[in-house]
N, C-alpha and C positions, 0 to 999 in steps of 0.2 A: 221578310214575307216575298216570297215569288209570286209575281203576277202572272197571267199568260193571256193573250187575246190573238184571235185569228183576223186576220186582214187578208183577203182577196186570196184566202186559201194558205196563209203564210202564218206559221204557228210563231208567235213573238213571247219571248220570257225577258222579264223586267223585273228589277229588284224596285218596284212601283208602277203604278199605271202609268205610260207614256206614249199615248195616242194622241196625235194631234188633231186639228178641227177638220181635217180632211180625210180623218180615218185611216192614217197612217202610221202603223207601229214603228216606232221611233227608238224601241230598245231601252237603254240604261233609264234611268230616272233622272241620272244628274248627267248633262252633256260632257264629253272629254272635251280639254282644255288642252292638253299638251299632245304633241307627237315626239315620240324617242326619234332622234336623227339616226337613220340607218345610212352607213357607207354602204353604197350598193357593191357588193363583190362579184368575182365571177361565179361564184356558188349560187348567189341570189340569181343571178341574170339564167344560169344553167337552169333551176327550178322553175321558169316562167312556162306554163304550158303552154305549147304551140297553139291550139285551140282556144286559148284566153284572150291574144289582140290579134286583130285582122288588119292591123298597119304593119309595115316590116319590122321585124324583130329591133333590129339596130336603130330604126327611128323610136319606138319605145322604149328602149334603154336608154338612150341619150335623153329623152323627155324626163325618164325616171332620174337619172344623175341630175338633170339640170335643177330639177323642181326639189330634190334633195339640198343641193347646195343654196339654190334661191331662197328657200325657206329657212335653214340654218343660218344663212348671215341675215335674214331680216329680225328672225327671233336673237341674234346676238346682238344687235343693233339696237334692240328695243321697239322695234316697228311691230305691230301687230299684223299679222299675216294668215289671215281665213284663207285668203284664195290659194295660196301656196300651200297649206294646209290640206286643203280639199285635194289638190292635184296630187300630194304625197300619199294622203290615206289611200286616194281611190288606185295608184299606180301600184303601191304596195299590197292591195287586195288582190289586184288583178293577177300579180307575179306571184301570189300564194307564200308573200314575203314571211318572213318570222323577225320583226323588229325586236332589235335587242335593247334591252332596258338598261338605261343607265344608273338606276335604281337598283340593280341588281336582283331585279324580281325573277320571275321564271319567264323562259321566253315561250311565246304562244303565238299563234297563227296571227296575222294582221285581220280586223274587222272588216266586214263591207261597211262603206262609208254612210251609207243612208238608214238601212234597217239593221245594221251592227250585229250580223251573223257573224259568228266564229265558225266558220267550215271554210272549206277550201272552194274557191272560187271553180266555177264550172259553167258551161254555156248557159244552161237552163238559169242558172242562179244569176250570172252575169245580165241576161235580158232583163230579169225583173228586177234587178238593182238599178237598170236604165230607166224603166217604168216607175219604179217607186221615186226616183231622182227627180224625174219631168213631173211626177204626182206633186211631190213636195215644192218643186219651183213655181207651180202653178197655183198652190194654195192659196187662198185669199180668205181673210185677214191672213198676212204674214206671220206664220208663228213669233213669237217674243224671241226665242233662243235663236231662229235663224237671223232675225234681226242684230244680233249681238254678235253674229259670226259674219261681216259683211263679205260677201264677195265667195264664199265657201260652198253654198249649193251650186252656184254658177261655175265654179271649179270644178266640182263634179261631175256634173251633165256634161260639160264642154268634153272631159276627159273620158267619161265613158264614149261620148256619142264620137268622138275622133278616134279612139284605141279599139272600140267594138265595133260600132256602126259605120266606120270609115266617113263620116261625115265631119264636115267642117275643117277649122285648122288645129293645131295642137293648141292645148290651152298656154304653153310657156314655148316663145320661139328657142328652138333648140341650141341657136346660136348664143342665147346667154340674154336676151332681152325678154322682159315679159311682154305677154300680149294680154293678158286679162287685166 
């Protein structure tokens, strides 16, 4: 059964209700746990819409590539990495990436990290995602599913603030060391 709810004018569909205590539609009833590794190709880079990032494109690409490598390394070593996952998810969505599934499933557009929209990222949706991320980060009590993803929402907010609003530092040092 698909349920629908409208929060702040945003229609959200999910396989069961998943609206948090702050009134934010969170999309799918089961939180996503895995992110397929994306080798950031020249094609992926070329697909990044000019208006989707407000930092220099080369810096965004360097962050995205660094986040992919960092997250992949953490996962390979068996280290839970919700922070890295948040950066990767956010970069993929901003870039309108199409993650390639290792399981051989159909390729589809990356979801927005917080509202889980499956739609191309564009200026109005990016700003709405920023607001949704900030609202979720400020939600008290902290939703249980966020408690089980330590660092994830901080990574999403930091990435959006840096890449979209040109505020703050990048979520990871582009030279290779972690910031968050």
